[in-house]
C-alpha positions in Angstrom: 0.0 0.0 0.0 2.8 2.4 0.8 4.1 2.1 -2.8 0.7 3.0 -4.1 0.9 6.2 -2.0 4.1 7.3 -3.8 3.7 5.9 -7.3 0.3 6.3 -8.8 -1.6 8.2 -11.4 -2.4 11.0 -9.0 1.3 11.8 -8.3 2.4 11.0 -11.8 5.5 9.4 -10.3 6.9 6.1 -11.6 10.3 4.8 -10.8 12.8 5.5 -13.6 15.5 3.4 -11.8 15.6 1.0 -8.9 19.0 0.7 -7.1 19.5 -2.2 -4.7 22.2 -3.3 -2.3 23.8 -6.7 -3.2 22.5 -8.1 0.1 19.5 -10.3 -0.6 17.2 -8.7 2.0 17.5 -5.3 0.3 16.6 -6.8 -3.1 13.7 -8.8 -1.6 12.4 -5.7 0.1 12.5 -3.8 -3.2 10.6 -6.7 -4.9 8.0 -6.6 -2.2 7.6 -2.8 -2.3 7.5 -2.6 -6.1 5.9 -5.8 -7.4 4.7 -4.2 -10.6 8.1 -2.6 -11.3 10.4 -5.5 -10.9 13.1 -6.1 -13.5 11.0 -8.8 -15.2 7.5 -7.5 -14.7 7.8 -3.7 -15.3 5.6 -2.5 -18.1 7.9 0.6 -18.3 11.1 -1.4 -18.4 12.3 0.2 -15.3 16.0 -0.8 -14.9 17.2 -2.4 -11.7 20.9 -1.9 -10.8 22.8 -3.6 -8.0 25.2 -1.0 -6.5 27.8 -2.3 -4.1 28.3 1.2 -2.6 24.9 1.0 -0.8 25.7 -2.2 1.0 25.6 -2.2 4.8 28.8 -3.5 6.4 28.5 -2.1 9.9 26.3 -4.3 12.1 27.9 -7.7 12.0 24.6 -9.5 11.6 24.5 -12.9 9.9 22.2 -11.6 7.3 25.0 -9.3 6.0 26.9 -12.1 4.2 27.0 -11.4 0.5 25.9 -14.1 -2.0 27.9 -14.7 -5.1 26.8 -12.8 -8.2 25.8 -16.0 -9.9 23.5 -16.9 -7.0 22.0 -13.4 -7.0 21.5 -13.4 -10.7 19.7 -16.8 -10.4 17.4 -15.5 -7.6 16.8 -12.1 -9.1 16.9 -12.3 -12.9 16.8 -9.0 -14.7 18.8 -7.1 -12.1 22.0 -5.6 -13.5 24.8 -6.9 -11.3 27.7 -5.5 -13.5 28.8 -2.9 -10.9 28.7 -5.5 -8.1 30.7 -7.9 -10.2 33.3 -5.2 -10.9 33.6 -4.6 -7.1 34.5 -8.2 -6.3 38.1 -9.3 -6.0 39.3 -12.6 -7.6 36.7 -12.7 -10.3 33.5 -13.0 -8.3 35.0 -14.3 -5.1 32.6 -13.0 -2.4 35.0 -14.2 0.3 36.8 -10.9 -0.3 33.6 -9.1 0.7 32.5 -11.5 3.5 36.0 -12.2 4.9 37.8 -15.5 4.5 36.5 -16.7 7.9 32.9 -15.8 7.2 33.0 -12.9 9.7 31.1 -9.9 8.5 33.2 -6.8 7.7 33.2 -3.9 10.0 33.9 -0.4 8.7 34.5 2.9 10.4 31.9 5.6 10.3 34.3 7.7 8.2 34.5 4.9 5.6 30.7 4.5 5.7 30.2 8.3 5.2 32.7 8.1 2.3 30.7 5.4 0.6 27.4 7.3 1.0 29.0 10.5 -0.4 30.3 8.5 -3.4 26.9 7.0 -3.9 25.3 10.4 -3.9 27.8 11.6 -6.5 26.8 8.6 -8.6 23.1 9.5 -8.3 23.8 13.1 -9.2 25.4 11.9 -12.5 22.3 9.8 -13.4 19.8 11.0 -15.9 16.8 9.4 -14.2 14.5 11.7 -12.2 12.7 9.2 -9.9 15.2 6.8 -8.3 14.2 4.2 -5.7 17.0 3.0 -3.4 16.7 -0.2 -1.4 19.4 -0.5 1.2 19.8 -0.9 5.0 19.1 1.2 8.1 22.7 2.0 9.0 23.6 2.9 5.4 20.4 5.0 5.0 21.0 6.8 8.3 24.5 7.7 7.1 23.2 8.9 3.7 20.6 11.1 5.3 22.4 12.4 8.4 25.8 13.0 6.8 25.7 13.1 3.0 22.4 14.9 2.8 22.5 16.6 6.2 18.8 15.6 6.6 17.5 14.6 10.0 14.0 13.2 10.0 11.8 13.9 13.0 12.5 10.4 14.5 16.2 10.5 15.5 18.3 7.9 17.2 19.3 4.3 16.6 15.9 3.4 15.1 15.9 6.2 12.6 14.8 3.6 10.0 12.8 0.6 10.8 13.1 -2.7 8.9 11.3 -2.5 5.5 10.4 1.1 6.0 10.0 3.4 2.9 10.6 7.1 2.8 10.5 9.6 0.0 13.1 12.3 -0.2 13.3 14.9 -2.8 16.8 16.1 -3.9 17.8 19.0 -6.0 21.4 19.1 -7.1 23.2 22.4 -7.9 24.7 22.4 -11.3 
Protein backbone atom coordinates (compact mmCIF):
# COMPACT_ATOMS: atom_id res chain seq x y z
CA UNK A 1 0.00 0.00 0.00
CA UNK A 2 2.82 2.38 0.77
CA UNK A 3 4.13 2.05 -2.78
CA UNK A 4 0.72 3.04 -4.13
CA UNK A 5 0.91 6.22 -2.01
CA UNK A 6 4.09 7.34 -3.77
CA UNK A 7 3.74 5.90 -7.26
CA UNK A 8 0.29 6.26 -8.79
CA UNK A 9 -1.64 8.16 -11.44
CA UNK A 10 -2.37 11.03 -9.05
CA UNK A 11 1.29 11.77 -8.27
CA UNK A 12 2.44 10.96 -11.79
CA UNK A 13 5.54 9.38 -10.29
CA UNK A 14 6.86 6.12 -11.63
CA UNK A 15 10.33 4.82 -10.79
CA UNK A 16 12.83 5.52 -13.57
CA UNK A 17 15.49 3.41 -11.83
CA UNK A 18 15.63 0.99 -8.89
CA UNK A 19 18.98 0.71 -7.13
CA UNK A 20 19.52 -2.17 -4.70
CA UNK A 21 22.24 -3.29 -2.33
CA UNK A 22 23.85 -6.66 -3.15
CA UNK A 23 22.48 -8.11 0.08
CA UNK A 24 19.48 -10.35 -0.60
CA UNK A 25 17.24 -8.73 2.00
CA UNK A 26 17.47 -5.35 0.26
CA UNK A 27 16.61 -6.85 -3.14
CA UNK A 28 13.75 -8.82 -1.59
CA UNK A 29 12.41 -5.66 0.09
CA UNK A 30 12.46 -3.81 -3.23
CA UNK A 31 10.60 -6.68 -4.92
CA UNK A 32 7.96 -6.63 -2.18
CA UNK A 33 7.60 -2.85 -2.32
CA UNK A 34 7.51 -2.63 -6.11
CA UNK A 35 5.89 -5.82 -7.40
CA UNK A 36 4.73 -4.20 -10.64
CA UNK A 37 8.10 -2.58 -11.30
CA UNK A 38 10.45 -5.55 -10.91
CA UNK A 39 13.09 -6.09 -13.53
CA UNK A 40 11.00 -8.79 -15.24
CA UNK A 41 7.45 -7.46 -14.73
CA UNK A 42 7.82 -3.72 -15.29
CA UNK A 43 5.61 -2.45 -18.09
CA UNK A 44 7.85 0.60 -18.32
CA UNK A 45 11.09 -1.44 -18.45
CA UNK A 46 12.35 0.15 -15.25
CA UNK A 47 16.02 -0.78 -14.94
CA UNK A 48 17.25 -2.41 -11.72
CA UNK A 49 20.90 -1.91 -10.78
CA UNK A 50 22.80 -3.58 -7.95
CA UNK A 51 25.18 -0.97 -6.51
CA UNK A 52 27.84 -2.27 -4.10
CA UNK A 53 28.25 1.19 -2.57
CA UNK A 54 24.89 1.01 -0.81
CA UNK A 55 25.66 -2.25 0.98
CA UNK A 56 25.59 -2.17 4.76
CA UNK A 57 28.77 -3.48 6.38
CA UNK A 58 28.55 -2.14 9.90
CA UNK A 59 26.27 -4.28 12.06
CA UNK A 60 27.87 -7.71 12.03
CA UNK A 61 24.55 -9.52 11.56
CA UNK A 62 24.55 -12.94 9.94
CA UNK A 63 22.17 -11.59 7.28
CA UNK A 64 24.95 -9.34 6.02
CA UNK A 65 26.86 -12.05 4.20
CA UNK A 66 26.99 -11.45 0.47
CA UNK A 67 25.89 -14.13 -1.97
CA UNK A 68 27.88 -14.70 -5.12
CA UNK A 69 26.78 -12.76 -8.17
CA UNK A 70 25.77 -16.00 -9.91
CA UNK A 71 23.50 -16.89 -6.96
CA UNK A 72 22.01 -13.39 -6.96
CA UNK A 73 21.48 -13.44 -10.73
CA UNK A 74 19.67 -16.76 -10.40
CA UNK A 75 17.44 -15.50 -7.57
CA UNK A 76 16.81 -12.07 -9.10
CA UNK A 77 16.87 -12.30 -12.91
CA UNK A 78 16.81 -9.00 -14.72
CA UNK A 79 18.78 -7.08 -12.09
CA UNK A 80 22.00 -5.63 -13.53
CA UNK A 81 24.83 -6.94 -11.34
CA UNK A 82 27.68 -5.51 -13.47
CA UNK A 83 28.77 -2.91 -10.88
CA UNK A 84 28.66 -5.53 -8.15
CA UNK A 85 30.73 -7.94 -10.25
CA UNK A 86 33.32 -5.21 -10.89
CA UNK A 87 33.61 -4.59 -7.15
CA UNK A 88 34.47 -8.21 -6.33
CA UNK A 89 38.06 -9.32 -6.03
CA UNK A 90 39.33 -12.55 -7.56
CA UNK A 91 36.72 -12.67 -10.34
CA UNK A 92 33.55 -12.97 -8.32
CA UNK A 93 34.97 -14.34 -5.10
CA UNK A 94 32.62 -13.03 -2.40
CA UNK A 95 35.04 -14.20 0.31
CA UNK A 96 36.85 -10.91 -0.29
CA UNK A 97 33.65 -9.13 0.73
CA UNK A 98 32.54 -11.50 3.49
CA UNK A 99 36.00 -12.17 4.86
CA UNK A 100 37.78 -15.49 4.47
CA UNK A 101 36.55 -16.70 7.85
CA UNK A 102 32.90 -15.80 7.16
CA UNK A 103 32.97 -12.94 9.65
CA UNK A 104 31.07 -9.85 8.45
CA UNK A 105 33.18 -6.81 7.67
CA UNK A 106 33.15 -3.86 9.98
CA UNK A 107 33.91 -0.42 8.69
CA UNK A 108 34.54 2.89 10.37
CA UNK A 109 31.93 5.62 10.30
CA UNK A 110 34.33 7.67 8.17
CA UNK A 111 34.48 4.86 5.58
CA UNK A 112 30.68 4.51 5.66
CA UNK A 113 30.24 8.27 5.16
CA UNK A 114 32.70 8.14 2.27
CA UNK A 115 30.65 5.41 0.58
CA UNK A 116 27.38 7.29 1.03
CA UNK A 117 28.99 10.47 -0.35
CA UNK A 118 30.31 8.51 -3.35
CA UNK A 119 26.87 6.99 -3.93
CA UNK A 120 25.28 10.44 -3.86
CA UNK A 121 27.78 11.64 -6.49
CA UNK A 122 26.83 8.61 -8.63
CA UNK A 123 23.11 9.45 -8.26
CA UNK A 124 23.82 13.07 -9.22
CA UNK A 125 25.37 11.93 -12.51
CA UNK A 126 22.34 9.78 -13.43
CA UNK A 127 19.79 11.03 -15.94
CA UNK A 128 16.81 9.39 -14.21
CA UNK A 129 14.53 11.65 -12.18
CA UNK A 130 12.70 9.22 -9.88
CA UNK A 131 15.15 6.80 -8.29
CA UNK A 132 14.24 4.15 -5.74
CA UNK A 133 17.04 3.03 -3.42
CA UNK A 134 16.66 -0.16 -1.40
CA UNK A 135 19.38 -0.45 1.19
CA UNK A 136 19.79 -0.87 4.95
CA UNK A 137 19.12 1.16 8.10
CA UNK A 138 22.72 2.03 9.00
CA UNK A 139 23.61 2.94 5.43
CA UNK A 140 20.44 5.01 4.95
CA UNK A 141 21.03 6.78 8.25
CA UNK A 142 24.54 7.73 7.10
CA UNK A 143 23.22 8.89 3.72
CA UNK A 144 20.55 11.07 5.32
CA UNK A 145 22.41 12.42 8.35
CA UNK A 146 25.84 12.99 6.83
CA UNK A 147 25.71 13.07 3.04
CA UNK A 148 22.37 14.88 2.78
CA UNK A 149 22.48 16.58 6.20
CA UNK A 150 18.83 15.64 6.58
CA UNK A 151 17.51 14.62 9.97
CA UNK A 152 14.00 13.18 10.03
CA UNK A 153 11.79 13.86 13.00
CA UNK A 154 12.54 10.44 14.48
CA UNK A 155 16.18 10.46 15.55
CA UNK A 156 18.35 7.89 17.21
CA UNK A 157 19.33 4.31 16.59
CA UNK A 158 15.92 3.41 15.12
CA UNK A 159 15.89 6.22 12.56
CA UNK A 160 14.84 3.63 9.97
CA UNK A 161 12.81 0.57 10.79
CA UNK A 162 13.05 -2.71 8.88
CA UNK A 163 11.31 -2.54 5.52
CA UNK A 164 10.44 1.14 5.97
CA UNK A 165 10.01 3.35 2.93
CA UNK A 166 10.59 7.09 2.81
CA UNK A 167 10.45 9.58 0.02
CA UNK A 168 13.11 12.26 -0.16
CA UNK A 169 13.29 14.92 -2.82
CA UNK A 170 16.76 16.07 -3.88
CA UNK A 171 17.79 18.99 -6.03
CA UNK A 172 21.40 19.11 -7.09
CA UNK A 173 23.19 22.36 -7.86
CA UNK A 174 24.66 22.45 -11.34
